[in-house]
C-alpha positions in Angstrom: 39.2 116.0 94.6 35.8 116.8 93.2 35.0 113.1 92.6 35.8 112.2 96.0 33.8 115.2 97.6 30.9 114.1 95.7 31.2 110.3 96.6 31.8 111.1 100.4 29.8 114.0 101.0 26.5 112.6 101.3 27.6 110.8 104.2 28.0 113.6 106.4 25.6 116.2 104.5 23.0 116.1 107.4 25.4 116.2 110.1 27.8 118.8 108.9 25.7 120.7 106.5 27.8 123.9 106.8 31.1 122.2 106.2 30.0 120.2 103.1 28.3 123.6 101.9 31.5 125.5 102.2 33.5 122.5 100.3 31.0 122.4 97.6 31.4 126.3 97.0 35.0 125.9 96.9 34.8 123.2 94.1 32.5 125.1 92.0 35.3 126.0 89.5 36.2 122.4 89.4 32.6 121.4 89.0 32.2 123.9 86.3 34.8 122.5 84.2 33.5 118.9 84.4 30.0 118.4 82.9 30.0 114.9 84.1 29.5 116.1 87.6 26.9 118.8 87.2 23.8 116.7 88.0 25.2 114.9 91.0 26.8 118.4 92.1 23.4 120.2 91.8 21.6 117.5 93.5 23.9 117.4 96.4 24.4 121.3 96.7 20.6 122.1 96.5 19.7 119.2 99.0 22.4 120.4 101.5 22.1 124.0 101.4 18.5 124.3 100.5 16.8 121.8 102.6 19.4 121.4 105.2 20.5 124.6 105.8 17.2 126.3 104.7 19.2 128.8 102.4 17.7 128.7 99.1 19.4 131.8 97.8 22.7 130.3 98.5 21.9 127.1 96.8 20.8 129.1 93.8 23.9 131.0 93.8 26.2 128.0 93.7 24.0 126.2 91.0 24.4 129.3 89.0 28.0 129.4 89.5 28.4 126.2 88.0 25.9 126.1 85.2 25.8 130.1 84.1 26.5 130.1 80.3 26.6 126.5 80.1 24.9 124.2 77.2 22.5 121.3 78.2 22.8 117.7 77.0 20.6 114.9 77.5 23.1 113.9 80.1 23.5 116.9 82.2 20.0 118.5 81.7 18.8 117.3 85.1 21.4 119.6 86.9 18.9 122.6 85.4 16.1 120.8 87.1 17.7 121.1 90.5 18.5 124.7 89.8 15.0 125.3 88.4 13.8 124.0 92.0 16.6 126.3 94.0 15.6 129.1 92.1 12.0 128.8 92.6 12.2 128.2 96.5 14.6 131.3 96.6 12.0 133.4 95.1 13.2 133.8 91.5 10.3 132.9 89.6 11.6 133.9 86.4 15.0 132.3 86.7 13.3 129.0 87.8 11.1 129.1 84.5 14.2 129.5 82.3 16.0 126.4 84.1 12.9 124.4 83.7 12.6 125.2 80.0 16.1 124.3 79.7 15.5 120.7 81.2 12.3 120.2 79.4 13.9 121.2 76.1 16.3 118.4 76.6 13.4 116.0 76.9 12.4 116.2 73.4 9.1 116.4 71.9 7.2 114.4 74.6 8.3 116.1 77.9 5.3 115.4 79.9 7.2 112.9 82.1 10.1 115.6 82.6 7.7 118.4 83.6 5.8 115.8 86.0 9.3 114.9 87.3 10.1 118.4 88.3 6.8 118.6 90.4 7.9 115.6 92.4 11.4 116.8 92.8 9.6 120.0 94.3 7.6 118.2 96.6 10.7 116.2 97.8 12.4 119.5 98.6 9.4 121.1 100.2 9.4 118.2 102.5 13.0 118.3 103.1 12.6 121.9 103.9 9.7 121.0 106.5 7.0 122.2 104.3 4.9 119.0 104.1 1.8 120.7 104.3 2.5 122.9 101.2 3.7 119.9 99.5 0.6 117.8 100.0 -1.9 119.5 97.4 1.0 119.5 94.7 1.6 116.0 95.5 -1.8 114.6 95.4 -2.4 116.5 91.9 0.9 115.3 90.5 0.3 111.7 91.4 -3.2 111.7 89.9 -1.3 112.9 86.7 1.5 110.3 87.0 -1.4 107.8 87.1 -2.8 108.8 83.6 0.8 108.8 82.3 1.2 105.2 82.8 4.4 103.8 82.1 6.1 107.1 81.1 5.8 108.4 84.5 8.9 109.3 86.1 9.0 106.1 88.8 12.1 107.1 90.8 11.0 110.6 91.3 7.6 109.5 92.3 9.2 107.0 94.8 11.5 109.3 96.4 8.8 112.1 97.0 6.3 109.7 98.1 8.7 108.2 100.5 9.8 111.5 101.9 6.2 112.9 102.4 5.0 109.8 103.9 7.7 109.7 106.4 7.6 113.3 107.0 4.0 113.0 108.1 4.5 109.7 110.0 7.2 111.6 112.2 4.9 114.5 113.0 3.7 114.8 116.6 -0.1 115.1 115.5 -1.9 114.9 112.0 -5.0 116.0 110.9 -7.2 113.5 109.2 -6.5 115.1 105.7 -2.8 114.7 106.4 -3.3 110.9 107.7 -5.1 110.3 104.3 -2.1 111.9 102.2 0.4 109.8 104.5 -1.6 106.8 103.6 -1.6 107.7 99.8 1.9 108.6 99.8 3.1 105.5 101.6 1.0 103.1 99.0 2.5 105.2 96.1 6.1 105.0 97.5 5.8 101.0 97.5 4.1 100.9 94.1 6.9 103.2 92.3 9.6 101.6 94.1 8.8 98.3 92.9 8.5 99.5 89.3 11.8 101.3 89.4 13.7 99.3 92.3 15.1 96.2 93.7 13.8 93.8 96.0 15.2 95.7 98.9 13.2 98.8 97.9 10.2 96.4 98.1 10.6 95.2 101.5 11.5 98.6 102.7 8.5 100.2 101.2 6.6 97.5 103.2 8.4 98.6 106.2 7.3 101.9 105.7 3.4 100.7 104.9 3.8 98.8 108.3 4.6 101.9 110.0 1.7 103.8 108.6 -0.7 101.1 109.4 0.4 101.3 112.9 -0.1 104.8 113.6 -3.5 104.7 111.9 -4.5 102.0 114.2 -4.4 99.2 111.9 -1.8 96.4 113.4 -3.2 93.5 111.5 -2.4 95.2 108.4 1.1 96.0 109.8 1.9 92.5 110.6 0.8 91.4 107.1 3.3 94.0 105.9 6.2 93.1 108.1 5.5 89.2 107.3 5.7 89.9 103.7 9.0 92.0 104.1 10.7 89.4 106.0 9.6 86.8 103.5 11.2 88.8 101.0 14.5 89.0 102.9 14.4 85.4 103.4 14.4 84.6 99.8 17.4 87.0 98.9 19.9 87.6 101.7 20.1 88.5 105.4 19.4 92.3 106.1 20.2 92.5 109.8 19.4 96.4 110.2 16.2 96.1 108.2 15.1 93.0 110.2 15.7 94.7 113.6 13.3 97.5 112.5 11.0 95.2 111.1 10.8 93.3 114.3 10.2 96.6 116.4 7.4 97.3 114.0 5.8 94.0 114.8 6.2 94.5 118.1 4.5 97.7 118.1 1.6 96.0 116.1 1.2 93.2 118.6 1.1 95.6 121.6 -1.7 97.4 119.7 -3.5 94.1 119.6 -3.2 93.7 123.2 -0.8 90.6 122.5 1.9 91.2 125.1 3.8 88.1 125.0 4.2 88.2 121.1 5.1 91.9 121.4 7.7 91.0 124.1 9.2 88.3 121.8 9.7 90.7 118.7 11.0 93.5 120.8 13.6 91.2 122.5 14.4 90.0 118.8 14.8 93.4 117.6 17.0 94.4 120.9 19.2 91.5 120.0 20.1 92.4 116.6 20.7 96.4 117.9 22.9 95.0 120.6 25.3 93.8 118.0 25.8 97.3 116.3 28.9 99.5 116.7 27.8 102.3 114.6 26.5 105.3 116.8 24.0 106.5 114.1 22.5 103.2 113.9 22.4 102.8 117.4 20.6 106.2 118.0 18.0 105.8 115.3 17.0 102.4 117.0 16.9 104.0 120.3 14.6 106.9 119.0 12.2 104.4 117.0 12.1 102.1 120.0 11.3 105.1 122.6 8.8 106.3 119.9 6.7 103.3 120.0 7.0 102.3 123.4 7.9 105.5 125.3 6.8 103.8 128.7 9.5 101.1 128.4 13.2 101.4 129.8 15.6 101.9 127.1 17.3 98.7 125.7 20.6 98.0 128.1 23.9 98.7 126.2 25.8 95.4 125.3 
């Protein structure tokens, strides 16, 4: 049952957060007896309860229920990193430091990468909890250290935090010039570090984010270049209808910004044609929301 919960829980963690929180709390004893589940359990529970329900004390209590008195290993230590974040954002600085030290001790003599990874995990948690402004200065300092660390930098943690921060700032109704600069920096870093640790899909999705950022910064030619590059990556591998629909929508926006009405209409029609084949309500709503964001004056796509 625990394995099923951890496999399926993420699919509804954002839409039914309280339900999943209760299910995770009911599974605490089972998780405590299964060390192989600790990292995934703490990741899912802190993300759901801390970020989505904004209840960090509750997230910390659940983490404590699973990890209290347990010993760390190299395979389980990241659970303490998640616990450290939950305790810190719950206001328990001493407890956060204790969990952080457990995480760092498991990393061995060179724990610089682990220490840096924790900062990017904190950035991701702050952004997820709606505090992108507070996360920005931490992010910039941590990214500078990561670049000094080179290949030893925690690429995936940097990619995730960068992606989340850029997306959050992108979706903000307004941005200061400093926030726009951080958004650009984060989008560039997300693509850079996804290319280090990810797949061709991460590469083309990183370019999609770069295209969105370029559009909102008033750089449509840059956006079109990123869309073209992303579509070329897809063509070299396998069809990605969902990604292609959103890439075409970004291209339609870029052409519109350039005053190229006919080209914009063609890309918008191509995007709508793909979306018309979908049956998933979540995908349909996502496309409709993004379409309305970039073309607020156009009527919505007609349902198939």
